[in-house]
C-alpha positions as CSV (number, residue, x, y, z in Angstrom):
1,X,55.8,-94.1,-101.5
2,X,52.3,-93.1,-102.4
3,X,52.8,-92.5,-106.1
4,X,51.6,-96.0,-106.9
5,X,48.3,-95.8,-105.0
6,X,45.3,-93.5,-105.2
7,X,44.7,-92.7,-101.5
8,X,46.3,-92.2,-98.1
9,X,44.5,-93.3,-95.0
10,X,45.3,-91.1,-92.0
11,X,45.5,-93.2,-88.8
12,X,46.6,-96.3,-90.7
13,X,49.2,-95.4,-93.4
14,X,52.6,-94.0,-92.5
15,X,52.9,-90.4,-93.9
16,X,56.2,-89.5,-95.6
17,X,57.4,-86.2,-97.1
18,X,56.9,-87.7,-100.6
19,X,53.3,-88.7,-99.7
20,X,52.6,-85.1,-98.6
21,X,53.8,-83.8,-102.0
22,X,51.7,-86.3,-103.9
23,X,48.6,-85.5,-101.8
24,X,49.2,-81.7,-102.1
25,X,49.5,-82.0,-105.9
26,X,46.2,-83.7,-106.1
27,X,47.6,-87.0,-107.5
28,X,46.3,-88.9,-104.4
29,X,43.4,-88.4,-102.0
30,X,43.8,-88.3,-98.3
31,X,41.0,-89.9,-96.2
32,X,40.3,-90.3,-92.5
33,X,40.1,-94.0,-91.5
34,X,37.6,-95.2,-88.9
35,X,40.4,-95.6,-86.3
36,X,41.5,-92.0,-86.9
37,X,37.9,-90.8,-86.5
38,X,37.6,-92.8,-83.2
39,X,40.8,-91.2,-82.0
40,X,39.6,-87.7,-82.9
41,X,36.3,-88.3,-81.0
42,X,38.2,-89.6,-77.9
43,X,40.4,-86.5,-77.9
44,X,37.4,-84.3,-78.4
45,X,35.7,-85.9,-75.3
46,X,38.9,-85.2,-73.3
47,X,38.8,-81.5,-74.3
48,X,35.1,-81.3,-73.6
49,X,35.7,-82.7,-70.1
50,X,38.4,-80.1,-69.5
51,X,36.1,-77.3,-70.5
52,X,33.2,-78.7,-68.4
53,X,35.4,-79.0,-65.3
54,X,36.6,-75.4,-65.9
55,X,40.2,-76.5,-65.8
56,X,42.9,-74.3,-67.3
57,X,45.0,-76.3,-69.7
58,X,47.8,-74.8,-71.9
59,X,46.8,-74.5,-75.5
60,X,43.2,-75.8,-74.9
61,X,41.7,-72.8,-73.2
62,X,44.8,-70.6,-72.8
63,X,46.9,-68.6,-75.3
64,X,50.3,-69.8,-76.4
65,X,53.8,-68.6,-75.6
66,X,53.7,-65.3,-73.6
67,X,49.9,-65.7,-73.4
68,X,50.1,-69.1,-71.7
69,X,48.7,-67.7,-68.5
70,X,45.9,-65.9,-70.2
71,X,42.7,-67.9,-70.1
72,X,40.5,-67.6,-73.2
73,X,36.8,-66.8,-72.3
74,X,34.1,-69.4,-72.9
75,X,32.5,-67.1,-75.4
76,X,35.7,-66.8,-77.5
77,X,36.2,-70.6,-77.3
78,X,32.6,-71.1,-78.5
79,X,33.1,-68.7,-81.5
80,X,36.4,-70.5,-82.3
81,X,34.6,-73.9,-82.1
82,X,31.8,-72.7,-84.4
83,X,34.2,-71.2,-86.9
84,X,36.4,-74.3,-87.2
85,X,33.6,-76.8,-87.1
86,X,32.6,-75.7,-90.6
87,X,29.4,-74.1,-89.4
88,X,30.7,-70.7,-90.6
89,X,32.6,-70.4,-93.8
């Protein structure tokens, strides 16, 4: 369990419920390891390729559930990307 250490490394360490509680309480710090960052960048490249090819992919550029067949416009996707990139707080 995480209680004995000061940090949790996403992408390397195994996350358990107790770890989540320790991190959420502020008793341990969670960090993204280099492998996790590489994995995120690879995934981002896949999503970027989907967008550039104008493919329709569930949950990437469509709604969820009953909106699964509703394509989200490029303008809305751009606004979403800007908002969640940290550019707008």
